[in-house]
N, C-alpha and C positions, 0 to 999 in steps of 0.2 A: 504494500500500500504506500505509494510514493509520498503522500502527504502526512503520513503518520508521525513524521519526525518534528512537527510543530515549529515551523519557521515563522514565528509570530512576532519577531523582534519589533519592539516599539508599539505593539498593539495591546490587546487585552483578551482575556478568555472568559466567556460566560459559561456557567455550569448549570444545566437543568433550568430551574425556574429562578435561580439566584439573580441573574442580571435582567432587569426590565427597563433599562434606560430608554428614553425616547430617542436620543441622539446616539446612533451607533458609532463606536470608536473606529477611526480610520488609521491606516499606517502613518507613522511620522513623516515618511517621505512624501505623502500626499497632502499633509496639512498645510493650510494657508493658500491653497490654489484650487480653483474650480476644476481645471483639467490637468491631468497628470498622465504622462506617457512613460512606460517603463519597458525595458527589454531584458530578458533573461536568456542566457545561453549556458549549456552544460553538456557533460558527457557522463554516461552511466554504463557500467557493466552489469548486465542482467543474466543470472544463471538459469532462468526458466521463464522465457518471455510469455508463454501461454499458461503458466501455472499448471502444467501437466503432471500427472502422477508418475509417469514413466516416459522414457525417450525425451528427456528435457532438451530444449533448444536454447542455447545461450547466445548472447549477442552483445556487442557494443552498440549503444544508442546515443546518437547526437540529437540534442534538443535545442530548439529555438522558440522562444515564447514571448511575443510582444503583447502589451496590455495597454488599454486606454481606460482611464477612470474619470468620473465626474462626481464631485462632492460639493454640495452647495445648500445653504439655507435659503429656501424660496421665500420665507417670511420669518418673523420672529418665532412663529409657532410650527413651521413646516420645514423638514429637512429631507433632501433627496440625495441618494448615492446610487451610482450605477457604474458597472465596468464590463468590458468585453476583453476576453483573452483568447488568443489563437496559439495553439501548441503544434509545432511541427516536429515529429520524431522520425529520424532516419536510422534504420537498422542495417547493420553490416551483415547480419545473418538472420533472415526471416523468409519462410516460404511465401511465395506470392508477392504482394505489394510491400515494398520496403520503406517508402515514405508515407507516413500517416499524418493526417491533420485532425485535430480535435478543437472544439469550440466551447466556450463557456460564457454565459451572460448572467450577471447578477444585478438586481436592483432592489432598493429599499426606499419606501416612503413612510415617514413618521410624522404624525401631526398631533400637536397637543391642543386640545380644545380648552383645557384649563389645567391648573396644577394637578388635579386628580383625575383627569380624563384624557386618555391618549389612544390613538389608532396607529397601528404598526402593520404594514403590509410588505412582504418580501416575495421576490420572484427569482427562481434559480433554474436556468436552462443549461443543459450540457448535451453535447454530441461528441462522444469519445470513440476513437478507433484504437486506442491503446489503454485499456482499463487499468486503473491503478490497483484494483483488487479483483482478482479473477474468481470465477465461480467454481466451487468444488463439484466434482462429478461430471463436468462437461466433457464430451469426447476429446481425446488427446489432440492437442494443438488445433483446437477449433477457434474460429473467430467469435469473440465475445463483445464486439462493438455494440453500443447501445445509445439510445436517446432517452433523456429523462427530463421531465419538467415538474417543478414543485412550486406551489403557491401557498404561503402561510399568511394568516391574518389574525391579529389580536386586538381586541378593544377592551381597555381597562378603565374602570371608574370607581369612585368611592361614594356609595349611596348615603352612608352615614359616617360619623366620626369613628375611626379605628377599623372600619370594615372596608373591604375591597372586593370587587367582582371583575373577573377576566372572562370574556367570551372569546373562544378560539376556534379556528377552522383551518384545515390543511387538505390539499389534494396533491397527489403525486401520480405521475404516469410513467411507466417503463415501457420502452419499445426497443427490443433487440433486433438488430439489422439482419441477423441470420434467420432465414425462414423457419428452420428447425427450432432454434431457441425461442424465437418470437411466438411460435405456435404454443409453446409450453409456458412461457414466462410473461408475456405482455399483459399488463394489468393496470388498473387504477387502485389506489389506496386513498380513501376519503375519510376524514376524521373531523368531528366537531365536538365541542364540549364547553363546559362552564366550570369555573372555579371560584370559590368564595374564601376569603381570608378574614381573620380578625386578630388584631394586635392584643395579645395577652400581656406582653411586656414591651418596653421600647425596642428591644432587639429580637423579639420572638413573635411570630405570627402563626396561629393555627390555620390549617387549610383543609377544605373538603372539595372534592372534584368528581365530576361525572364526565365520561367521554363515550362517544359512540363511533365505531369504525366499521367501514364496509370495504372489503377486498374483492374487487370485481375483475375477473379474468376475461380477456378477449375471446378465448376459446375454452371449451370444456367447462363452461360455467356451472353446469349441473353437479360436477364433482369437485370443483375448486373454490367457488365463491364462499366467503365467510362474512359473518356479521357479529360484531363484538360490542358488549356494553361493559364499561369499567366504572367501578365505584371505589374511591380511595380517600384516605385522610392522612394528614401528616402535619409537618411544621416547616417553616423557613426561619433561619437564624442568621442574623447579621450583626457581628460584633465589630462595629466601626468599619473603616474603609478596607481593612486588610483581610478579615476572616468572614466567610459566608458559607452557609451549608443549607441543604434542603433534603427532605425525606418524604416519601410517600409509601404507604402500604394499603393494599386493597385486594379486590378480586376482579377477574375478568370472566364474564359469561359469554361463551362463543357458540354461535349457531352456525354450523357448516352445512351447505346444501347437500354434500355427498355423504356425510357420516354422522349426522346427529348433532348433539350439543355436549359441551363440557364446561365445568367451572374450575378455574385454576387461580392460584395466587398471583399477585402482581406486586413488584417492589422496585423502587428506584431511590437511590441515595447518592448525594454528591457533596463535595466540599472543595473550597479553594482558599488558599492562603497566599497573599502577596508578600513576598519577602522584601521587595523593593519595587521601583517603578518598572524594571524590566526583568524581574525574577519572581517566580511563583511556583507553587506546587498544587496540583489538583488531583482528585481521585474520586472514583464513584463505582457504583454497583447497580446493575439492572437485572431483574428476572422477568421474562416475558415470553409470549408465544411469537414466533417470527415465521415469515414465509421461507420455504426451502428452495434450493436451486434444482430440485428434482421432484416436482409435484406429481409425477406419474407414480412414483414408488412411496412417497411420504406425504402425509397430510400437513403436519406442523413440525416446527422445531422449538422445543422447550429450551430456551437459551439463558444461561447465566453469563453476564458480561461484567468483567472487572477491568478497570483502566486506571492508570496513573500517568500524569503528564507533569513534566518538570522543565522549567527554563531558568537558567542561572547566568547572570551577568558576571563573567570572570574578571573583566576590566572594562574600561571605556571602549576598547576596540574588539573584545572577544565575548561572544555569547554562546553558551552550550545549551542544547535542548534535547529532550528525549521523551519517549512514550512507550508504554507497554500496554497491550490489549490482550486479555486472556478470556476465552469464551468456551467453557465446557458446556456441551449441549447434548440433548437427546432428540434424535429424529424419529418421529412416530410413523411407523409403517402403516400403509393402507391395509384394509381387511385381507388377512391371509398372508401378509408380507411382514418380515421381521422389523423391529425397531433397532436402531443402532446408536451407540455413543460416538460423539465426534468432538474433538477439542481443537480449536483454532488459536494460535498464538501469533501475535504480530509485535514486532519491536522496531523502533526507529530511533535514530540518533543523528545529531548534526552539531558541527562546530562552525560557527560563523565569524567572519572577520569583517569589521565595519570601518574601513579606512576613512570614509567620509559619509556625511548624512545620506547621500543619494546612492551609495555604493555598498553592496553586500557580496561577499565571496564565501561560499559554504562548501564544506566537505560533509557528505551524508552517507548513511548506511541504513538499509531496511532489510528486515528478515521476516518472512511469512512461513508458517509451518502448520499443516493440517494433519492431525492424527485421527484416522477414522476407522470405524468398525467395518467399513467397506473399503478394500484396498484401493479400488479405482478412484475413490474420493480423496485420497491422501495427496499431499503436495509439500514441496520444500523449495523455497525460492529466496535468493539473496540479491541485493542490488547495492553496488558501490558507486558513488558519484561525486563529482565536483562541478560547481556551477557558480556563475556570477550574474548579478543583476544591477541595472543602473536605471534610476528614475530621472527623466529629463525635466 
């Protein structure tokens, strides 16, 4: 997963529901200007470009990635940010096409109606021909290119003193360009919900939340579609500007068109501590049902996810960052088929040199490992790289 290594230098990290600011943080290189253009170039050695369980194909990959960003306050109450990024990856060893182009567009509109009433809408579109994280169990050396589009909306307000309400909605669409993968995996995931909070103490808020989610597949809807209702409660904790934490516990009631219904627990916890302006540590845990990369043989994936992210400023010129993502899961087999255990581990690290405000040079390492009860779903992949970026 190329972006696991957390090159967030000069920015900030929001965890779960901890960060709810109207004005989204932007990179230091883009502050103070409406338009910013940057260029990133790098070289990476990838030991398994398709994430295949066997017959790994390794390659050197040359990357060139220009980006244009727009950040502006449209009024005292409205903020707009948008950016477009083109990635060109040239493989020295890849079957078929060796030069791949990927595209990403992000936009966010935040409007404050009053001190206690805000609307926040984000749009994320990606078209990638070189996936950063490949799918387990896909046929050896298969094309996993995909298009995705995600829209999130949040409206928060305070009806009475100490109480808050957040209305939220999200829709995601996945469209795999391979006809085989597309027939199995193309789908919409739609979610809406409401959350209420109440300040028990100056730094502690109690929370209660309801969510409804529909997973709607383009094909084989009668066996794949799912409808879930979540009920959960918890608390948000904010001890000054440095420490914040959030936790939710509850249940998910899932009705699946092809195999009845089930009730399972749901949990999410996260915390973040800012050591300094450019140094932090964050960690979290989630237990949930997730979609599988093989809906023909499995209905759901009961996933535990634990993560730790660290960024440390070593000096005014050097910043180190790292991330570990550990996901022990249980894939639930369809009627008459076995269930299996599967554990995914991802690790990323980077050392970045900042000789000037507009310049970053980074050495990076990423490692992905999947240990599965089905041998053909396993995978081992490493990437070593060096890159530089400049903001004009």
